[in-house]
Backbone atoms as SQL, in Angstrom:
CREATE TABLE atoms (id INTEGER PRIMARY KEY, chain TEXT, resi INTEGER, resn TEXT, atom TEXT, x REAL, y REAL, z REAL);
INSERT INTO atoms VALUES
  (1, 'A', 1, 'UNK', 'N', 22.680, 69.322, -39.693),
  (2, 'A', 1, 'UNK', 'CA', 23.232, 70.516, -39.077),
  (3, 'A', 1, 'UNK', 'C', 22.932, 70.466, -37.586),
  (4, 'A', 2, 'UNK', 'N', 23.899, 70.896, -36.817),
  (5, 'A', 2, 'UNK', 'CA', 23.787, 70.887, -35.366),
  (6, 'A', 2, 'UNK', 'C', 23.907, 72.319, -34.860),
  (7, 'A', 3, 'UNK', 'N', 22.952, 72.725, -34.041),
  (8, 'A', 3, 'UNK', 'CA', 22.976, 74.074, -33.484),
  (9, 'A', 3, 'UNK', 'C', 23.251, 73.984, -31.986),
  (10, 'A', 4, 'UNK', 'N', 24.318, 74.625, -31.536),
  (11, 'A', 4, 'UNK', 'CA', 24.688, 74.654, -30.129),
  (12, 'A', 4, 'UNK', 'C', 24.597, 76.069, -29.611),
  (13, 'A', 5, 'UNK', 'N', 24.253, 76.212, -28.326),
  (14, 'A', 5, 'UNK', 'CA', 24.330, 77.555, -27.764),
  (15, 'A', 5, 'UNK', 'C', 25.801, 77.841, -27.441),
  (16, 'A', 6, 'UNK', 'N', 26.100, 79.082, -27.126),
  (17, 'A', 6, 'UNK', 'CA', 27.494, 79.502, -26.933),
  (18, 'A', 6, 'UNK', 'C', 28.173, 78.726, -25.811),
  (19, 'A', 7, 'UNK', 'N', 27.450, 78.473, -24.725),
  (20, 'A', 7, 'UNK', 'CA', 28.025, 77.755, -23.585),
  (21, 'A', 7, 'UNK', 'C', 28.357, 76.307, -23.946),
  (22, 'A', 8, 'UNK', 'N', 27.463, 75.646, -24.667),
  (23, 'A', 8, 'UNK', 'CA', 27.722, 74.268, -25.086),
  (24, 'A', 8, 'UNK', 'C', 28.968, 74.205, -25.975),
  (25, 'A', 9, 'UNK', 'N', 29.046, 75.127, -26.913),
  (26, 'A', 9, 'UNK', 'CA', 30.198, 75.132, -27.818),
  (27, 'A', 9, 'UNK', 'C', 31.488, 75.383, -27.038),
  (28, 'A', 10, 'UNK', 'N', 31.451, 76.333, -26.130),
  (29, 'A', 10, 'UNK', 'CA', 32.630, 76.661, -25.312),
  (30, 'A', 10, 'UNK', 'C', 33.090, 75.446, -24.515),
  (31, 'A', 11, 'UNK', 'N', 32.159, 74.740, -23.908),
  (32, 'A', 11, 'UNK', 'CA', 32.506, 73.559, -23.113),
  (33, 'A', 11, 'UNK', 'C', 33.099, 72.457, -23.978),
  (34, 'A', 12, 'UNK', 'N', 32.533, 72.250, -25.160),
  (35, 'A', 12, 'UNK', 'CA', 33.060, 71.226, -26.058),
  (36, 'A', 12, 'UNK', 'C', 34.434, 71.602, -26.601),
  (37, 'A', 13, 'UNK', 'N', 34.641, 72.860, -26.913),
  (38, 'A', 13, 'UNK', 'CA', 35.959, 73.317, -27.377),
  (39, 'A', 13, 'UNK', 'C', 36.989, 73.079, -26.282),
  (40, 'A', 14, 'UNK', 'N', 36.643, 73.430, -25.062),
  (41, 'A', 14, 'UNK', 'CA', 37.558, 73.245, -23.929),
  (42, 'A', 14, 'UNK', 'C', 37.889, 71.764, -23.739),
  (43, 'A', 15, 'UNK', 'N', 36.858, 70.930, -23.758),
  (44, 'A', 15, 'UNK', 'CA', 37.067, 69.490, -23.569),
  (45, 'A', 15, 'UNK', 'C', 37.906, 68.911, -24.708),
  (46, 'A', 16, 'UNK', 'N', 37.676, 69.341, -25.915),
  (47, 'A', 16, 'UNK', 'CA', 38.449, 68.854, -27.057),
  (48, 'A', 16, 'UNK', 'C', 39.925, 69.213, -26.902),
  (49, 'A', 17, 'UNK', 'N', 40.201, 70.440, -26.461),
  (50, 'A', 17, 'UNK', 'CA', 41.593, 70.849, -26.245),
  (51, 'A', 17, 'UNK', 'C', 42.260, 70.000, -25.183),
  (52, 'A', 18, 'UNK', 'N', 41.539, 69.729, -24.088),
  (53, 'A', 18, 'UNK', 'CA', 42.087, 68.906, -23.011),
  (54, 'A', 18, 'UNK', 'C', 42.446, 67.506, -23.501),
  (55, 'A', 19, 'UNK', 'N', 41.676, 66.992, -24.427),
  (56, 'A', 19, 'UNK', 'CA', 41.873, 65.627, -24.919),
  (57, 'A', 19, 'UNK', 'C', 42.726, 65.569, -26.187),
  (58, 'A', 20, 'UNK', 'N', 43.119, 66.724, -26.682),
  (59, 'A', 20, 'UNK', 'CA', 43.926, 66.751, -27.896),
  (60, 'A', 20, 'UNK', 'C', 43.149, 66.321, -29.129),
  (61, 'A', 21, 'UNK', 'N', 41.877, 66.650, -29.161),
  (62, 'A', 21, 'UNK', 'CA', 41.018, 66.276, -30.282),
  (63, 'A', 21, 'UNK', 'C', 40.456, 67.525, -30.941),
  (64, 'A', 22, 'UNK', 'N', 39.891, 67.337, -32.101),
  (65, 'A', 22, 'UNK', 'CA', 39.207, 68.444, -32.759),
  (66, 'A', 22, 'UNK', 'C', 37.825, 68.615, -32.139),
  (67, 'A', 23, 'UNK', 'N', 37.270, 69.792, -32.328),
  (68, 'A', 23, 'UNK', 'CA', 35.905, 70.071, -31.860),
  (69, 'A', 23, 'UNK', 'C', 34.940, 69.056, -32.469),
  (70, 'A', 24, 'UNK', 'N', 35.063, 68.820, -33.766),
  (71, 'A', 24, 'UNK', 'CA', 34.152, 67.899, -34.455),
  (72, 'A', 24, 'UNK', 'C', 34.253, 66.490, -33.897),
  (73, 'A', 25, 'UNK', 'N', 35.466, 66.036, -33.607),
  (74, 'A', 25, 'UNK', 'CA', 35.628, 64.698, -33.044),
  (75, 'A', 25, 'UNK', 'C', 35.009, 64.615, -31.661),
  (76, 'A', 26, 'UNK', 'N', 35.150, 65.669, -30.887),
  (77, 'A', 26, 'UNK', 'CA', 34.554, 65.687, -29.544),
  (78, 'A', 26, 'UNK', 'C', 33.032, 65.600, -29.636),
  (79, 'A', 27, 'UNK', 'N', 32.436, 66.302, -30.585),
  (80, 'A', 27, 'UNK', 'CA', 30.982, 66.236, -30.789),
  (81, 'A', 27, 'UNK', 'C', 30.586, 64.816, -31.192),
  (82, 'A', 28, 'UNK', 'N', 31.324, 64.214, -32.120),
  (83, 'A', 28, 'UNK', 'CA', 31.015, 62.841, -32.542),
  (84, 'A', 28, 'UNK', 'C', 31.127, 61.872, -31.371),
  (85, 'A', 29, 'UNK', 'N', 32.182, 62.017, -30.564),
  (86, 'A', 29, 'UNK', 'CA', 32.359, 61.145, -29.402),
  (87, 'A', 29, 'UNK', 'C', 31.213, 61.301, -28.405),
  (88, 'A', 30, 'UNK', 'N', 30.793, 62.543, -28.174),
  (89, 'A', 30, 'UNK', 'CA', 29.689, 62.806, -27.240),
  (90, 'A', 30, 'UNK', 'C', 28.394, 62.178, -27.756),
  (91, 'A', 31, 'UNK', 'N', 28.152, 62.302, -29.038),
  (92, 'A', 31, 'UNK', 'CA', 26.945, 61.705, -29.619),
  (93, 'A', 31, 'UNK', 'C', 27.005, 60.182, -29.553),
  (94, 'A', 32, 'UNK', 'N', 28.161, 59.608, -29.840),
  (95, 'A', 32, 'UNK', 'CA', 28.310, 58.151, -29.751),
  (96, 'A', 32, 'UNK', 'C', 28.029, 57.661, -28.339),
  (97, 'A', 33, 'UNK', 'N', 28.550, 58.370, -27.349),
  (98, 'A', 33, 'UNK', 'CA', 28.320, 57.987, -25.960),
  (99, 'A', 33, 'UNK', 'C', 26.833, 58.084, -25.613),
  (100, 'A', 34, 'UNK', 'N', 26.211, 59.162, -26.003),
  (101, 'A', 34, 'UNK', 'CA', 24.777, 59.350, -25.746),
  (102, 'A', 34, 'UNK', 'C', 23.963, 58.235, -26.396),
  (103, 'A', 35, 'UNK', 'N', 24.293, 57.906, -27.624),
  (104, 'A', 35, 'UNK', 'CA', 23.532, 56.881, -28.339),
  (105, 'A', 35, 'UNK', 'C', 23.809, 55.472, -27.827),
  (106, 'A', 36, 'UNK', 'N', 24.940, 55.269, -27.171),
  (107, 'A', 36, 'UNK', 'CA', 25.288, 53.950, -26.641),
  (108, 'A', 36, 'UNK', 'C', 24.569, 53.631, -25.332),
  (109, 'A', 37, 'UNK', 'N', 24.015, 54.646, -24.675),
  (110, 'A', 37, 'UNK', 'CA', 23.314, 54.425, -23.406),
  (111, 'A', 37, 'UNK', 'C', 21.966, 53.772, -23.717),
  (112, 'A', 38, 'UNK', 'N', 21.729, 52.585, -23.146),
  (113, 'A', 38, 'UNK', 'CA', 20.515, 51.829, -23.483),
  (114, 'A', 38, 'UNK', 'C', 19.281, 52.308, -22.709),
  (115, 'A', 39, 'UNK', 'N', 18.753, 53.454, -23.090),
  (116, 'A', 39, 'UNK', 'CA', 17.553, 53.964, -22.427),
  (117, 'A', 39, 'UNK', 'C', 16.480, 54.234, -23.477),
  (118, 'A', 40, 'UNK', 'N', 15.239, 54.102, -23.026),
  (119, 'A', 40, 'UNK', 'CA', 14.104, 54.308, -23.917),
  (120, 'A', 40, 'UNK', 'C', 13.437, 55.669, -23.718),
  (121, 'A', 41, 'UNK', 'N', 13.526, 56.206, -22.479),
  (122, 'A', 41, 'UNK', 'CA', 12.797, 57.442, -22.167),
  (123, 'A', 41, 'UNK', 'C', 13.707, 58.434, -21.461),
  (124, 'A', 42, 'UNK', 'N', 13.270, 59.666, -21.429),
  (125, 'A', 42, 'UNK', 'CA', 13.989, 60.708, -20.687),
  (126, 'A', 42, 'UNK', 'C', 14.036, 60.375, -19.202),
  (127, 'A', 43, 'UNK', 'N', 12.978, 59.753, -18.696),
  (128, 'A', 43, 'UNK', 'CA', 12.925, 59.367, -17.280),
  (129, 'A', 43, 'UNK', 'C', 14.026, 58.352, -16.963),
  (130, 'A', 44, 'UNK', 'N', 14.214, 57.380, -17.844),
  (131, 'A', 44, 'UNK', 'CA', 15.285, 56.402, -17.645),
  (132, 'A', 44, 'UNK', 'C', 16.655, 57.076, -17.685),
  (133, 'A', 45, 'UNK', 'N', 16.836, 57.990, -18.617),
  (134, 'A', 45, 'UNK', 'CA', 18.101, 58.710, -18.735),
  (135, 'A', 45, 'UNK', 'C', 18.360, 59.540, -17.486),
  (136, 'A', 46, 'UNK', 'N', 17.323, 60.212, -16.994),
  (137, 'A', 46, 'UNK', 'CA', 17.445, 61.010, -15.777),
  (138, 'A', 46, 'UNK', 'C', 17.798, 60.131, -14.583),
  (139, 'A', 47, 'UNK', 'N', 17.161, 58.983, -14.482),
  (140, 'A', 47, 'UNK', 'CA', 17.433, 58.059, -13.386),
  (141, 'A', 47, 'UNK', 'C', 18.868, 57.539, -13.463),
  (142, 'A', 48, 'UNK', 'N', 19.324, 57.221, -14.657),
  (143, 'A', 48, 'UNK', 'CA', 20.690, 56.750, -14.854),
  (144, 'A', 48, 'UNK', 'C', 21.699, 57.837, -14.483),
  (145, 'A', 49, 'UNK', 'N', 21.427, 59.065, -14.889),
  (146, 'A', 49, 'UNK', 'CA', 22.320, 60.181, -14.564),
  (147, 'A', 49, 'UNK', 'C', 22.363, 60.421, -13.057),
  (148, 'A', 50, 'UNK', 'N', 21.216, 60.331, -12.405),
  (149, 'A', 50, 'UNK', 'CA', 21.157, 60.524, -10.949),
  (150, 'A', 50, 'UNK', 'C', 21.971, 59.443, -10.234),
  (151, 'A', 51, 'UNK', 'N', 21.829, 58.199, -10.677),
  (152, 'A', 51, 'UNK', 'CA', 22.581, 57.096, -10.068),
  (153, 'A', 51, 'UNK', 'C', 24.083, 57.285, -10.285),
  (154, 'A', 52, 'UNK', 'N', 24.459, 57.725, -11.473),
  (155, 'A', 52, 'UNK', 'CA', 25.876, 57.961, -11.760),
  (156, 'A', 52, 'UNK', 'C', 26.430, 59.077, -10.881),
  (157, 'A', 53, 'UNK', 'N', 25.669, 60.129, -10.682),
  (158, 'A', 53, 'UNK', 'CA', 26.111, 61.228, -9.817),
  (159, 'A', 53, 'UNK', 'C', 26.268, 60.782, -8.376),
  (160, 'A', 54, 'UNK', 'N', 25.333, 59.992, -7.882),
  (161, 'A', 54, 'UNK', 'CA', 25.443, 59.485, -6.509),
  (162, 'A', 54, 'UNK', 'C', 26.671, 58.595, -6.351),
  (163, 'A', 55, 'UNK', 'N', 26.910, 57.766, -7.355),
  (164, 'A', 55, 'UNK', 'CA', 28.085, 56.896, -7.317),
  (165, 'A', 55, 'UNK', 'C', 29.375, 57.719, -7.335),
  (166, 'A', 56, 'UNK', 'N', 29.412, 58.738, -8.177),
  (167, 'A', 56, 'UNK', 'CA', 30.588, 59.610, -8.241),
  (168, 'A', 56, 'UNK', 'C', 30.798, 60.329, -6.913),
  (169, 'A', 57, 'UNK', 'N', 29.723, 60.788, -6.298),
  (170, 'A', 57, 'UNK', 'CA', 29.827, 61.456, -5.001),
  (171, 'A', 57, 'UNK', 'C', 30.405, 60.523, -3.937),
  (172, 'A', 58, 'UNK', 'N', 29.938, 59.271, -3.933),
  (173, 'A', 58, 'UNK', 'CA', 30.473, 58.294, -2.969),
  (174, 'A', 58, 'UNK', 'C', 31.952, 58.038, -3.220),
  (175, 'A', 59, 'UNK', 'N', 32.327, 57.927, -4.478),
  (176, 'A', 59, 'UNK', 'CA', 33.722, 57.677, -4.827),
  (177, 'A', 59, 'UNK', 'C', 34.601, 58.848, -4.420),
  (178, 'A', 60, 'UNK', 'N', 34.159, 60.051, -4.678),
  (179, 'A', 60, 'UNK', 'CA', 34.920, 61.251, -4.299),
  (180, 'A', 60, 'UNK', 'C', 35.087, 61.318, -2.788),
  (181, 'A', 61, 'UNK', 'N', 34.008, 61.020, -2.045),
  (182, 'A', 61, 'UNK', 'CA', 34.096, 61.030, -0.580),
  (183, 'A', 61, 'UNK', 'C', 35.123, 60.012, -0.103),
  (184, 'A', 62, 'UNK', 'N', 35.098, 58.811, -0.673),
  (185, 'A', 62, 'UNK', 'CA', 36.038, 57.763, -0.278),
  (186, 'A', 62, 'UNK', 'C', 37.469, 58.170, -0.631),
  (187, 'A', 63, 'UNK', 'N', 37.668, 58.780, -1.789),
  (188, 'A', 63, 'UNK', 'CA', 39.002, 59.246, -2.169),
  (189, 'A', 63, 'UNK', 'C', 39.495, 60.331, -1.218),
  (190, 'A', 64, 'UNK', 'N', 38.626, 61.255, -0.844),
  (191, 'A', 64, 'UNK', 'CA', 38.999, 62.301, 0.117),
  (192, 'A', 64, 'UNK', 'C', 39.408, 61.695, 1.456),
  (193, 'A', 65, 'UNK', 'N', 38.646, 60.700, 1.913),
  (194, 'A', 65, 'UNK', 'CA', 38.986, 60.029, 3.171),
  (195, 'A', 65, 'UNK', 'C', 40.337, 59.319, 3.060),
  (196, 'A', 66, 'UNK', 'N', 40.585, 58.701, 1.930),
  (197, 'A', 66, 'UNK', 'CA', 41.854, 57.994, 1.719),
  (198, 'A', 66, 'UNK', 'C', 43.024, 58.966, 1.695),
  (199, 'A', 67, 'UNK', 'N', 42.845, 60.098, 1.043),
  (200, 'A', 67, 'UNK', 'CA', 43.900, 61.126, 0.999),
  (201, 'A', 67, 'UNK', 'C', 44.204, 61.624, 2.410),
  (202, 'A', 68, 'UNK', 'N', 43.161, 61.882, 3.197),
  (203, 'A', 68, 'UNK', 'CA', 43.362, 62.326, 4.579),
  (204, 'A', 68, 'UNK', 'C', 44.128, 61.276, 5.379),
  (205, 'A', 69, 'UNK', 'N', 43.780, 60.005, 5.206),
  (206, 'A', 69, 'UNK', 'CA', 44.454, 58.921, 5.908),
  (207, 'A', 69, 'UNK', 'C', 45.932, 58.856, 5.514),
  (208, 'A', 70, 'UNK', 'N', 46.204, 58.934, 4.226),
  (209, 'A', 70, 'UNK', 'CA', 47.590, 58.885, 3.752),
  (210, 'A', 70, 'UNK', 'C', 48.371, 60.083, 4.281),
  (211, 'A', 71, 'UNK', 'N', 47.763, 61.255, 4.254),
  (212, 'A', 71, 'UNK', 'CA', 48.432, 62.450, 4.786),
  (213, 'A', 71, 'UNK', 'C', 48.767, 62.282, 6.264),
  (214, 'A', 72, 'UNK', 'N', 47.818, 61.766, 7.056),
  (215, 'A', 72, 'UNK', 'CA', 48.077, 61.538, 8.485),
  (216, 'A', 72, 'UNK', 'C', 49.188, 60.514, 8.685),
  (217, 'A', 73, 'UNK', 'N', 49.148, 59.452, 7.915),
  (218, 'A', 73, 'UNK', 'CA', 50.149, 58.393, 8.040),
  (219, 'A', 73, 'UNK', 'C', 51.538, 58.912, 7.670),
  (220, 'A', 74, 'UNK', 'N', 51.624, 59.674, 6.595),
  (221, 'A', 74, 'UNK', 'CA', 52.919, 60.239, 6.198),
  (222, 'A', 74, 'UNK', 'C', 53.431, 61.220, 7.231),
  (223, 'A', 75, 'UNK', 'N', 52.550, 62.021, 7.801),
  (224, 'A', 75, 'UNK', 'CA', 52.956, 62.985, 8.817),
  (225, 'A', 75, 'UNK', 'C', 53.522, 62.261, 10.039),
  (226, 'A', 76, 'UNK', 'N', 52.855, 61.188, 10.460),
  (227, 'A', 76, 'UNK', 'CA', 53.349, 60.403, 11.592),
  (228, 'A', 76, 'UNK', 'C', 54.699, 59.779, 11.269),
  (229, 'A', 77, 'UNK', 'N', 54.857, 59.269, 10.067),
  (230, 'A', 77, 'UNK', 'CA', 56.121, 58.640, 9.662),
  (231, 'A', 77, 'UNK', 'C', 57.261, 59.665, 9.653),
  (232, 'A', 78, 'UNK', 'N', 56.969, 60.858, 9.199),
  (233, 'A', 78, 'UNK', 'CA', 57.993, 61.910, 9.158),
  (234, 'A', 78, 'UNK', 'C', 58.383, 62.369, 10.550),
  (235, 'A', 79, 'UNK', 'N', 57.439, 62.315, 11.469),
  (236, 'A', 79, 'UNK', 'CA', 57.704, 62.730, 12.841),
  (237, 'A', 79, 'UNK', 'C', 58.241, 61.588, 13.693),
  (238, 'A', 80, 'UNK', 'N', 58.458, 60.417, 13.087),
  (239, 'A', 80, 'UNK', 'CA', 59.030, 59.298, 13.792),
  (240, 'A', 80, 'UNK', 'C', 58.105, 58.587, 14.740),
  (241, 'A', 81, 'UNK', 'N', 56.840, 58.618, 14.501),
  (242, 'A', 81, 'UNK', 'CA', 55.878, 57.950, 15.401),
  (243, 'A', 81, 'UNK', 'C', 55.399, 56.675, 14.817);
């Protein structure tokens, strides 16, 4: 038996709907992903999560810069420059 708080359940229901899956399948997928991460301790898991967040932040920043560049380039092209 699995006990979730209301917020956890709400988030999983939302994610399942977005992916076109059942709530139960989303829970199974989340557990499979958690169990597939090769960590021995909470400290390792925390370190891995921190590294993933930093990487995501760098990627988002680079994507934002790329979008700005494309927007500037398109604006110049439309204005004939």
